C-alpha positions as CSV (number, residue, x, y, z in Angstrom):
1,M,-159.4,59.6,2.0
2,N,-158.8,56.2,4.3
3,R,-162.4,56.8,5.0
4,D,-163.9,56.6,1.5
5,F,-161.3,54.1,1.0
6,L,-162.6,52.0,3.6
7,L,-166.5,52.7,2.5
8,A,-165.2,51.5,-1.0
9,I,-164.1,48.0,0.1
10,A,-167.4,47.8,2.2
11,L,-169.5,48.8,-0.8
12,S,-167.9,45.9,-2.9
13,F,-168.5,43.2,-0.6
14,L,-172.0,43.9,-0.1
15,V,-172.3,44.0,-4.1
16,L,-170.0,40.4,-4.2
17,L,-173.1,39.1,-1.5
18,A,-175.8,40.3,-3.3
19,S,-174.8,39.0,-6.3
20,R,-174.1,35.6,-5.1
21,Y,-177.8,35.5,-3.6
22,F,-179.3,36.8,-6.5
23,L,-177.9,35.4,-9.5
24,E,-176.5,32.2,-8.1
25,P,-179.6,30.1,-8.4
26,H,-180.1,31.3,-12.3
27,L,-176.4,29.8,-12.9
28,Q,-176.8,26.3,-11.2
29,P,-176.8,23.3,-14.1
30,E,-180.0,22.2,-14.6
31,P,-180.8,18.5,-13.1
32,S,-180.1,15.8,-15.4
33,G,-183.8,14.2,-16.6
34,P,-184.3,10.1,-16.9
35,T,-181.9,8.6,-19.4
36,T,-182.2,5.5,-21.7
37,D,-179.2,4.3,-20.7
38,A,-179.6,2.4,-17.5
39,D,-176.0,2.6,-16.4
40,V,-175.1,6.0,-16.4
41,E,-176.5,9.8,-16.1
42,P,-173.3,11.7,-18.2
43,A,-173.6,15.2,-18.7
44,S,-172.2,15.2,-22.1
45,P,-171.0,12.2,-24.1
46,V,-167.6,11.9,-24.4
47,P,-166.1,9.4,-26.9
48,E,-163.9,7.0,-25.7
49,P,-160.3,7.0,-27.4
50,E,-159.6,3.9,-29.4
51,P,-156.7,1.4,-28.0
52,A,-153.3,1.8,-29.4
53,P,-152.5,-1.0,-32.0
54,A,-148.5,-1.4,-30.7
55,A,-147.9,-4.3,-28.1
56,A,-146.8,-1.8,-25.5
57,L,-149.0,-0.2,-23.0
58,P,-150.5,3.2,-24.5
59,R,-149.6,6.2,-23.3
60,M,-152.0,7.9,-21.0
61,P,-151.5,11.4,-20.1
62,R,-152.7,12.6,-17.1
63,E,-156.6,12.7,-17.6
64,R,-159.3,15.2,-16.3
65,S,-162.5,15.5,-16.8
66,E,-163.3,18.4,-19.4
67,P,-164.1,22.0,-18.0
68,G,-167.9,21.4,-19.0
69,L,-168.3,18.5,-17.0
70,S,-168.5,20.5,-13.5
71,G,-172.2,18.6,-13.0
72,T,-172.9,15.1,-11.8
73,R,-171.7,12.3,-13.5
74,K,-172.2,9.0,-11.8
75,A,-173.9,5.7,-12.8
76,V,-176.9,4.7,-10.8
77,K,-176.6,0.8,-10.1
78,E,-173.5,-1.2,-9.8
79,Q,-171.9,-2.7,-13.1
80,V,-169.1,-5.3,-13.2
81,Y,-166.7,-4.9,-16.3
82,S,-164.3,-8.0,-16.8
83,V,-160.9,-7.8,-18.0
84,E,-159.2,-11.0,-20.0
85,T,-156.0,-11.5,-21.4
86,D,-153.9,-14.6,-21.7
87,L,-152.5,-14.9,-18.6
88,Y,-155.3,-13.3,-16.1
89,K,-158.5,-12.5,-15.8
90,L,-160.3,-9.3,-13.9
91,S,-163.6,-8.7,-12.4
92,I,-164.0,-4.3,-11.7
93,S,-167.1,-3.1,-10.3
94,N,-167.5,0.5,-10.9
95,R,-169.2,0.9,-7.6
96,G,-165.5,2.5,-6.4
97,A,-163.6,1.5,-9.6
98,V,-162.1,-1.3,-7.6
99,V,-161.0,-4.6,-8.7
100,K,-163.1,-7.8,-7.0
101,E,-161.3,-11.0,-8.7
102,W,-158.0,-11.0,-10.0
103,V,-157.5,-14.6,-11.6
104,L,-154.0,-16.0,-12.8
105,K,-155.2,-18.3,-15.7
106,R,-151.8,-20.4,-15.5
107,Y,-152.1,-21.7,-11.5
108,L,-154.7,-23.2,-9.7
109,D,-155.7,-22.9,-5.9
110,A,-155.9,-26.1,-4.0
111,N,-159.4,-26.5,-5.2
112,G,-158.1,-27.1,-8.4
113,D,-159.3,-23.6,-9.6
114,P,-157.9,-20.7,-11.5
115,L,-156.3,-19.1,-8.6
116,N,-157.9,-15.4,-7.3
117,L,-155.2,-13.5,-5.7
118,I,-158.2,-11.5,-4.2
119,D,-158.6,-13.1,-0.9
120,T,-162.1,-11.7,0.1
121,A,-162.0,-13.6,3.1
122,D,-159.2,-12.8,4.6
123,S,-160.3,-8.7,5.1
124,P,-162.0,-7.7,7.9
125,R,-164.5,-5.3,5.8
126,A,-165.4,-5.4,2.0
127,V,-162.4,-3.5,0.5
128,F,-160.8,-4.4,-2.4
129,P,-157.4,-3.6,-4.9
130,M,-157.4,-0.1,-6.8
131,A,-159.3,2.1,-4.4
132,L,-158.7,5.9,-3.9
133,M,-158.4,7.8,-0.8
134,V,-157.7,11.3,-0.7
135,D,-155.3,12.9,1.5
136,N,-156.9,15.4,4.1
137,A,-160.0,14.7,3.1
138,P,-161.7,12.3,5.7
139,Q,-165.4,12.7,3.8
140,V,-163.9,12.3,0.2
141,S,-162.1,9.2,1.1
142,A,-165.6,7.6,2.9
143,L,-167.5,8.6,-0.5
144,L,-165.1,7.3,-2.7
145,P,-165.1,3.4,-1.7
146,T,-169.1,3.4,-2.4
147,A,-169.3,6.2,-5.6
148,L,-170.8,4.7,-8.3
149,F,-168.3,5.5,-11.4
150,S,-169.9,5.8,-15.2
151,S,-168.3,4.4,-18.2
152,Q,-168.7,4.5,-21.6
153,S,-166.0,1.5,-22.1
154,P,-167.0,-1.7,-23.1
155,K,-168.4,-3.8,-20.2
156,T,-165.8,-6.9,-21.9
157,V,-162.3,-6.5,-22.9
158,D,-161.1,-9.5,-24.3
159,L,-157.1,-9.8,-25.4
160,S,-157.4,-13.4,-25.5
161,R,-158.3,-14.4,-28.8
162,G,-155.2,-13.1,-30.6
163,G,-157.0,-10.1,-32.1
164,A,-156.6,-6.9,-30.3
165,T,-153.2,-6.7,-27.9
166,T,-154.0,-3.9,-25.8
167,G,-157.0,-2.3,-24.0
168,R,-158.4,0.0,-21.5
169,L,-161.0,0.9,-19.3
170,R,-161.9,4.4,-18.4
171,F,-164.1,5.3,-15.3
172,Q,-165.5,9.3,-14.2
173,Y,-167.4,9.8,-11.2
174,A,-168.5,14.0,-10.6
175,E,-170.8,14.7,-7.9
176,G,-170.4,18.1,-5.4
177,G,-167.6,19.3,-6.4
178,V,-165.5,16.1,-6.5
179,E,-164.1,14.6,-9.9
180,V,-162.4,11.6,-10.2
181,V,-161.3,9.6,-13.7
182,K,-159.7,6.6,-13.7
183,T,-158.3,4.6,-16.5
184,L,-156.8,1.1,-16.4
185,A,-154.6,-0.1,-19.3
186,F,-153.6,-3.8,-20.5
187,R,-151.9,-5.4,-23.0
188,S,-151.5,-9.2,-23.9
189,G,-148.7,-11.2,-23.2
190,S,-147.2,-9.1,-19.3
191,Y,-148.5,-9.2,-15.6
192,E,-148.2,-5.0,-16.0
193,V,-151.3,-3.0,-15.5
194,E,-151.0,0.7,-16.2
195,V,-153.0,2.9,-13.3
196,N,-153.7,6.8,-14.7
197,C,-155.6,8.8,-11.9
198,D,-156.9,12.2,-11.6
199,V,-158.8,13.3,-8.1
200,S,-159.8,17.4,-8.2
201,I,-162.1,19.0,-5.3
202,D,-163.3,22.5,-6.5
203,G,-161.6,22.4,-10.0
204,R,-158.4,21.8,-7.7
205,P,-155.9,18.6,-8.7
206,V,-155.6,17.0,-4.8
207,D,-152.9,14.7,-4.0
208,Y,-154.4,10.9,-3.4
209,V,-153.1,7.5,-2.5
210,L,-153.7,4.5,-4.7
211,L,-154.3,1.3,-2.2
212,W,-153.7,-2.2,-2.6
213,Q,-156.1,-3.6,0.2
214,G,-158.3,-6.6,1.0
215,G,-156.9,-9.9,1.5
216,F,-153.8,-11.3,-1.0
217,G,-152.4,-14.4,-2.3
218,D,-153.4,-18.3,-2.2
219,A,-156.0,-18.4,0.3
220,T,-156.0,-22.2,0.1
221,L,-152.4,-22.9,0.9
222,E,-152.1,-24.2,4.2
223,N,-148.3,-24.4,4.6
224,T,-147.7,-22.2,7.8
225,W,-144.4,-20.5,6.2
226,A,-146.0,-18.9,3.5
227,K,-146.9,-15.7,5.2
228,R,-147.8,-12.6,3.8
229,Q,-146.0,-9.7,3.8
230,L,-145.3,-6.1,2.7
231,F,-142.1,-4.9,1.2
232,F,-140.7,-1.7,-0.3
233,R,-137.2,-1.0,-2.2
234,G,-135.4,2.4,-1.1
235,Q,-131.9,3.0,-2.1
236,E,-130.2,0.0,-0.9
237,A,-132.3,-2.9,-0.5
238,I,-135.7,-4.6,0.2
239,E,-137.4,-4.4,3.4
240,R,-139.8,-6.8,4.3
241,L,-142.7,-6.1,6.9
242,D,-145.1,-8.5,8.6
243,A,-148.1,-8.2,9.9
244,G,-146.4,-7.6,13.8
245,D,-144.2,-5.2,12.3
246,L,-146.9,-3.0,11.8
247,E,-148.9,-0.4,13.2
248,S,-152.3,1.0,12.2
249,K,-151.1,2.9,9.8
250,Q,-147.9,4.6,8.9
251,E,-146.0,6.6,6.0
252,M,-142.7,7.3,4.1
253,E,-141.2,9.5,2.5
254,G,-138.1,9.2,0.1
255,R,-137.0,8.3,-3.0
256,F,-138.6,4.3,-3.4
257,R,-138.4,2.1,-6.3
258,F,-141.4,-0.4,-5.5
259,L,-143.7,-1.1,-3.2
260,G,-146.2,-4.0,-2.8
261,V,-147.3,-6.8,-0.6
262,E,-146.6,-10.2,-0.9
263,D,-147.4,-14.1,-0.3
264,H,-144.4,-17.3,-1.1
265,Y,-145.0,-17.0,-4.4
266,F,-147.4,-14.2,-5.8
267,A,-146.6,-10.5,-5.1
268,A,-148.5,-7.6,-6.3
269,V,-146.5,-4.5,-6.7
270,F,-146.7,-0.9,-7.5
271,L,-143.6,0.9,-9.6
272,P,-143.3,4.3,-11.0
273,V,-143.8,5.6,-14.3
274,V,-141.9,8.9,-13.9
275,P,-137.7,8.1,-13.4
276,S,-137.9,9.8,-10.0
277,G,-139.8,7.1,-8.6
278,L,-142.2,6.7,-5.6
279,H,-141.5,9.5,-3.3
280,R,-144.1,8.6,-0.6
281,I,-146.1,5.5,0.7
282,Q,-148.2,4.4,3.2
283,L,-147.9,1.0,5.1
284,A,-151.2,-0.3,7.0
285,L,-152.4,-2.8,8.9
286,D,-156.5,-2.7,8.2
287,T,-158.7,-4.2,11.2
288,G,-162.1,-4.3,11.7
289,P,-164.5,-2.5,14.0
290,S,-164.1,-4.6,16.7
291,A,-161.4,-6.5,18.7
292,E,-162.6,-9.3,17.5
293,D,-161.6,-8.5,13.9
294,A,-157.9,-7.9,14.8
295,E,-157.2,-11.4,13.8
296,A,-158.9,-11.3,10.3
297,A,-156.4,-8.2,9.6
298,S,-155.1,-7.3,6.2
299,L,-152.0,-5.9,4.4
300,R,-152.7,-2.4,2.9
301,A,-150.2,-1.1,0.9
302,G,-150.6,2.6,-0.9
303,V,-148.7,5.0,-3.4
304,F,-149.2,8.5,-3.4
305,S,-149.6,10.8,-6.8
306,T,-147.2,13.5,-5.6
307,A,-144.7,14.1,-8.2
308,S,-145.8,10.8,-10.1
309,G,-148.2,12.7,-12.6
310,G,-151.4,10.2,-11.5
311,R,-149.2,7.1,-13.5
312,F,-148.1,3.8,-11.7
313,K,-147.4,0.4,-13.0
314,L,-149.1,-2.2,-11.0
315,F,-147.5,-6.0,-11.7
316,V,-149.8,-8.7,-10.3
317,G,-148.3,-12.2,-10.8
318,P,-145.8,-14.8,-9.8
319,K,-142.4,-14.6,-8.7
320,D,-140.6,-16.3,-11.6
321,T,-137.4,-15.2,-13.2
322,E,-139.5,-15.4,-16.5
323,V,-141.9,-13.1,-16.0
324,L,-140.9,-10.6,-13.3
325,P,-139.7,-7.2,-14.5
326,E,-136.0,-6.4,-14.5
327,E,-136.5,-4.4,-11.7
328,L,-138.1,-6.9,-9.3
329,R,-136.0,-10.4,-9.9
330,E,-135.0,-9.6,-6.5
331,L,-138.2,-10.4,-5.0
332,I,-137.1,-13.7,-5.6
333,D,-135.6,-14.4,-1.9
334,Y,-132.8,-16.9,-2.1
335,G,-131.1,-15.6,1.3
336,W,-127.3,-15.0,1.6
337,F,-126.2,-17.9,-0.8
338,A,-128.2,-16.7,-3.9
339,F,-124.9,-16.5,-5.6
340,L,-124.9,-20.3,-5.0
341,C,-128.5,-20.5,-5.6
342,K,-128.6,-19.6,-9.3
343,P,-126.4,-21.5,-11.0
344,L,-128.0,-24.3,-8.8
345,F,-131.5,-23.2,-10.4
346,V,-129.9,-23.4,-13.9
347,G,-128.7,-26.7,-13.2
348,L,-132.0,-27.8,-11.7
349,M,-133.9,-26.2,-14.9
350,W,-131.7,-28.1,-17.0
351,I,-132.4,-31.4,-16.2
352,Y,-135.5,-30.8,-15.7
353,G,-135.7,-29.9,-19.3
354,A,-134.0,-33.6,-20.1
355,V,-136.4,-35.8,-17.9
356,G,-139.6,-34.0,-17.3
357,N,-140.0,-34.4,-13.7
358,Y,-138.9,-32.4,-11.2
359,G,-139.0,-34.7,-8.3
360,V,-136.7,-36.8,-10.6
361,S,-134.6,-33.8,-11.0
362,I,-134.0,-33.1,-7.2
363,V,-132.9,-36.6,-7.3
364,L,-130.4,-36.4,-10.0
365,L,-129.0,-32.7,-8.6
366,T,-128.3,-34.4,-5.1
367,I,-126.6,-36.9,-6.5
368,V,-124.3,-34.8,-8.6
369,I,-123.9,-32.2,-5.4
370,N,-123.1,-34.6,-3.3
371,A,-120.7,-36.5,-5.7
372,A,-118.9,-33.1,-6.1
373,L,-118.6,-32.5,-2.5
374,F,-117.0,-36.2,-1.5
375,P,-113.8,-35.1,-1.4
376,L,-114.9,-32.9,1.4
377,R,-116.9,-35.5,3.0
378,Y,-113.5,-38.0,2.6
379,K,-111.4,-35.6,4.4
380,S,-114.0,-35.0,7.2
381,V,-114.5,-39.0,7.3
382,T,-110.6,-39.5,7.7
383,A,-110.1,-36.9,10.4
384,S,-112.9,-38.0,12.4
385,Q,-111.3,-41.7,12.2
386,K,-108.0,-40.3,13.5
387,M,-109.5,-38.7,16.1
388,Q,-111.3,-41.5,17.3
389,K,-107.9,-43.7,17.1
390,V,-106.0,-41.3,19.8
391,Q,-109.6,-40.7,22.1
392,P,-108.4,-43.7,24.5
393,K,-105.1,-41.7,25.0
394,I,-106.9,-38.2,25.6
395,K,-109.2,-39.9,27.9
396,A,-106.1,-41.2,30.0
397,I,-104.6,-37.9,30.2
398,Q,-108.1,-36.0,31.0
399,E,-108.7,-39.0,34.0
400,K,-105.0,-38.3,35.1
401,Y,-106.2,-34.0,35.6
402,K,-109.9,-34.6,36.4
403,K,-109.4,-34.1,40.0
404,L,-107.9,-30.4,39.0
405,K,-110.1,-27.5,39.9
406,P,-110.7,-25.4,36.5
407,T,-108.9,-22.6,37.6
408,D,-105.7,-24.7,38.6
409,P,-102.3,-23.5,36.5
410,K,-101.6,-27.3,35.9
411,R,-104.8,-27.4,33.8
412,Q,-102.8,-25.6,31.4
413,Q,-100.1,-29.0,31.6
414,M,-103.2,-31.1,30.6
415,N,-104.1,-29.0,27.2
416,S,-100.2,-29.2,26.3
417,E,-100.2,-32.9,26.7
418,V,-103.4,-33.1,24.5
419,M,-101.9,-30.9,21.7
420,A,-98.6,-32.8,22.0
421,L,-100.6,-36.0,21.5
422,Y,-102.7,-34.3,18.4
423,K,-99.1,-33.4,16.7
424,E,-98.0,-36.5,17.3
425,H,-100.4,-38.3,15.5
426,G,-100.9,-35.9,12.9
427,V,-104.6,-34.9,14.3
428,N,-106.8,-31.9,13.8
429,P,-108.9,-31.3,16.2
430,L,-110.9,-29.1,13.9
431,G,-110.2,-31.5,10.8
432,G,-113.7,-33.2,10.9
433,C,-115.6,-30.1,11.5
434,L,-113.9,-27.8,8.7
435,P,-115.0,-30.0,5.3
436,L,-118.7,-30.0,7.2
437,L,-118.3,-26.1,7.0
438,L,-117.4,-25.7,3.7
439,Q,-120.3,-28.2,2.5
440,M,-122.9,-26.3,4.4
441,P,-123.1,-23.1,2.0
442,F,-124.0,-25.8,-0.7
443,L,-126.9,-27.1,1.6
444,F,-128.2,-24.3,2.4
445,A,-128.3,-23.0,-1.0
446,F,-129.9,-25.8,-2.4
447,Y,-132.7,-25.4,0.6
448,N,-133.3,-22.1,-0.2
449,L,-133.6,-22.9,-3.7
450,L,-136.3,-25.6,-3.2
451,N,-138.1,-23.3,-1.1
452,V,-138.8,-20.4,-3.0
453,A,-138.8,-22.1,-6.6
454,I,-142.3,-21.4,-7.8
455,E,-141.8,-24.3,-10.6
456,L,-142.0,-26.8,-7.6
457,R,-145.4,-25.3,-6.8
458,Q,-148.0,-28.3,-7.4
459,A,-145.5,-30.4,-9.5
460,P,-146.1,-33.8,-8.9
461,F,-143.8,-36.4,-8.5
462,F,-144.8,-39.9,-8.5
463,A,-147.6,-41.9,-6.2
464,W,-148.8,-39.7,-3.4
465,I,-146.5,-37.1,-3.7
466,Q,-148.6,-34.6,-6.2
467,D,-147.3,-31.5,-4.7
468,L,-143.8,-30.9,-4.2
469,S,-144.5,-27.8,-2.8
470,A,-146.7,-29.2,-0.5
471,P,-145.8,-31.1,2.8
472,D,-146.4,-35.1,2.5
473,P,-149.5,-35.9,3.8
474,T,-148.7,-39.2,4.6
475,Y,-146.1,-38.6,6.2
476,I,-144.2,-41.2,4.3
477,L,-141.1,-39.2,3.4
478,P,-140.1,-37.7,6.8
479,V,-140.0,-40.9,8.6
480,L,-137.5,-42.2,5.5
481,M,-135.4,-39.6,5.8
482,V,-135.3,-40.0,9.8
483,G,-134.5,-43.8,9.2
484,S,-131.6,-43.0,6.0
485,M,-130.1,-40.1,8.9
486,M,-129.7,-43.0,11.9
487,L,-128.4,-45.0,9.6
488,T,-125.8,-42.8,8.4
489,Q,-125.0,-42.0,11.9
490,K,-124.5,-46.1,12.6
491,L,-122.0,-45.9,9.8
492,T,-120.3,-42.8,10.4
493,P,-117.7,-42.7,12.6
494,M,-117.7,-40.9,16.0
495,P,-114.8,-38.5,16.7
496,S,-115.9,-38.7,20.7
497,A,-116.7,-41.6,22.8
498,D,-118.6,-39.5,25.5
499,P,-121.8,-41.5,26.2
500,L,-123.8,-38.2,26.6
501,Q,-122.6,-36.9,22.9
502,A,-123.6,-40.2,21.6
503,K,-127.5,-40.2,23.0
504,M,-128.1,-36.3,21.7
505,M,-126.8,-37.4,18.3
506,L,-129.3,-40.2,18.3
507,F,-132.2,-38.0,19.1
508,M,-131.2,-35.4,16.4
509,P,-132.6,-37.6,13.3
510,L,-136.0,-37.4,15.4
511,I,-135.8,-33.5,15.9
512,F,-134.7,-33.3,12.1
513,G,-137.7,-35.8,11.4
514,F,-140.6,-33.4,13.3
515,M,-139.0,-30.2,11.8
516,M,-139.0,-31.4,8.3
517,A,-142.5,-32.6,8.3
518,T,-144.3,-29.9,7.9
519,Q,-141.7,-28.6,5.0
520,S,-142.1,-29.0,1.1
521,S,-142.3,-32.6,-0.2
522,G,-139.0,-31.0,-2.7
523,L,-137.2,-30.2,0.4
524,V,-137.6,-33.9,2.4
525,L,-137.3,-35.6,-1.0
526,Y,-133.7,-33.7,-1.3
527,W,-132.6,-34.2,2.3
528,F,-133.6,-37.9,2.0
529,T,-131.4,-38.3,-1.2
530,S,-128.5,-36.5,0.1
531,N,-128.5,-39.2,3.1
532,I,-129.1,-42.1,0.7
533,V,-126.1,-41.2,-1.1
534,N,-124.0,-40.5,1.6
535,I,-124.8,-44.3,2.9
536,F,-123.6,-45.5,-0.1
537,Q,-120.2,-43.4,0.0
538,Q,-119.8,-44.3,3.8
539,L,-120.2,-47.9,2.9
540,G,-117.3,-47.1,0.3
541,M,-115.0,-45.5,3.0
542,N,-115.8,-48.0,4.9
543,R,-114.8,-50.9,3.3
544,F,-111.9,-49.3,0.9
545,G,-111.0,-46.1,2.8
546,P,-108.4,-45.9,4.9
547,G,-110.0,-46.6,7.8
548,A,-110.8,-50.2,6.8
549,A,-106.9,-51.5,7.3
550,A,-106.6,-50.1,10.6
551,K,-110.2,-52.4,11.3
552,Q,-109.1,-55.5,9.9
553,E,-105.5,-55.0,12.1
554,A,-107.4,-54.4,15.4
555,G,-109.6,-57.3,14.3
556,S,-106.7,-60.0,13.8
557,G,-104.7,-58.5,16.8
558,G,-107.5,-58.4,19.3
559,G,-108.0,-62.3,19.6
560,G,-111.3,-63.2,21.5
561,K,-114.2,-60.4,21.6
562,N,-114.5,-57.2,20.6
563,A,-114.5,-54.1,22.9
564,G,-118.2,-53.5,21.5
565,K,-120.6,-54.4,23.9
566,G,-122.5,-57.6,22.1
567,D,-120.8,-57.7,19.2
568,Q,-119.1,-61.2,17.6
569,A,-115.7,-61.7,17.4
570,K,-114.2,-61.9,14.0
571,P,-112.8,-65.1,12.9
572,E,-109.0,-65.4,12.7
573,T,-106.9,-65.4,10.0
574,K,-104.9,-68.9,9.1
575,A,-101.5,-66.7,10.0
576,V,-102.7,-66.0,13.2
577,A,-103.9,-69.4,14.0
578,R,-100.6,-71.0,13.5
579,R,-98.8,-68.2,15.3
580,S,-101.3,-69.1,18.0
581,K,-100.5,-72.9,17.8
582,R,-97.1,-72.7,18.2
583,R,-97.2,-70.3,21.4
584,K,-99.5,-72.8,22.6
585,A,-96.7,-75.8,21.8
586,R,-94.0,-73.7,23.2
587,S,-96.0,-73.1,26.4
588,A,-96.5,-77.1,26.7
589,R,-92.8,-78.1,26.6
């Protein structure tokens, strides 16, 4: 029985081989003949579904090629399809079904042209967003970027004229057992695009990765601090990676809320449609085939179709609180002082609504902030004046013990005498620093706000400052800032009489000047305005504050010349003059 069983298996195997040899040629589909349509060679006409009239993106179930479309389905030449809404314009090539231009209509580049976020010059190769790569199928991955997809969609989808509010483009490719369907859905009034893809090999669905590759952002921006980064959001917080943090390619699995690429003011973000999120992501650094192409490397972000149903949302637009989806608001990185940045931003926008100029708004908001922080500054200056008053006595104590070694136990006695002196005169050695430390969060918060606010991008102030987000091309504003810092130092009492410390403080304005020369004009304007306000506050305190009476008493009792080198003696009051005459008369007698 075992022999008969083995013989039956062998005969069955021979029958299968013979049937495939003799019958397979007759089962091959007839090759497609010439067609009058110059664009496509469809196996059978497939009507394009009408776009839904609703305002939301049309729901797109996972689409697959029909069972009868197992033959070839591709275009014979490259065609470009255009999509225009009230917010953006896209140019989509059927070669790879990729986006070659993503132009934001409401934003301009440095040349005054509508901003194209796809920076082809930054890419080492002709790679574009929305390309597909098949996991564990390198031959198919190499084929798809150059494959000519067919489409029966109109070549122009115009949602900018107030008619239709939604539209879609559908691309298909089928050849050699590889079948791909890609559908893009758009709606007016939104920067989001929904992407629905399906990839099959020999009738079996396979996992793929949808990529944003090539350059991204404003290629005309010259600011070195506006670097491009990849980012993703896990279950805790956003993580950002620049080119130096990336290997050639790395993949991660887990539950991710979104993934994307960004520059200073704009972002391209993949978001899941299904509630479970993104389960697998890819981060990469694309370089050319030679070592010389390393400098032209571009960032690449990809999402896998695993557990996503082949559907994604893609947000491509500005990092603006008014247009970002709720889940992407945290892309605006205010830093550690976000709790202060948000109310400051509300105040800036409220003032702008009244004056209509962001430069004037920065000036007015800076004045308000400095007025609110004046009590802290007043306490700081008062403490510095007290410290300056006891400084000669502290120096005398230090001279008394200067010959002792640092390890000498008597050094403790010197510290005790200094603390007793502080207590006698009511001086807190940290009194001048603590109020300033309390001001620092507000200063950093406003600094961060002006650094990330897209509202300042290409916002004019006056005269030569026509872009508050760009550095001052004439360097006039940084020079004024340095001068105002020097004047502020001259007017502010120094708690220490150490000449070395005084020289170091003189260099601080120059250091800050070099640092701020490459920063945005809005930041420099804020710093310059803050210095001007501080100068007026310091002049008022010098004349009417607690140090004014002490200065007057010191000037009246010093007689003759002041201690400062080059300073002229103050005129004596009438009372002092009379006392001086009486002393001279008694001496003569």
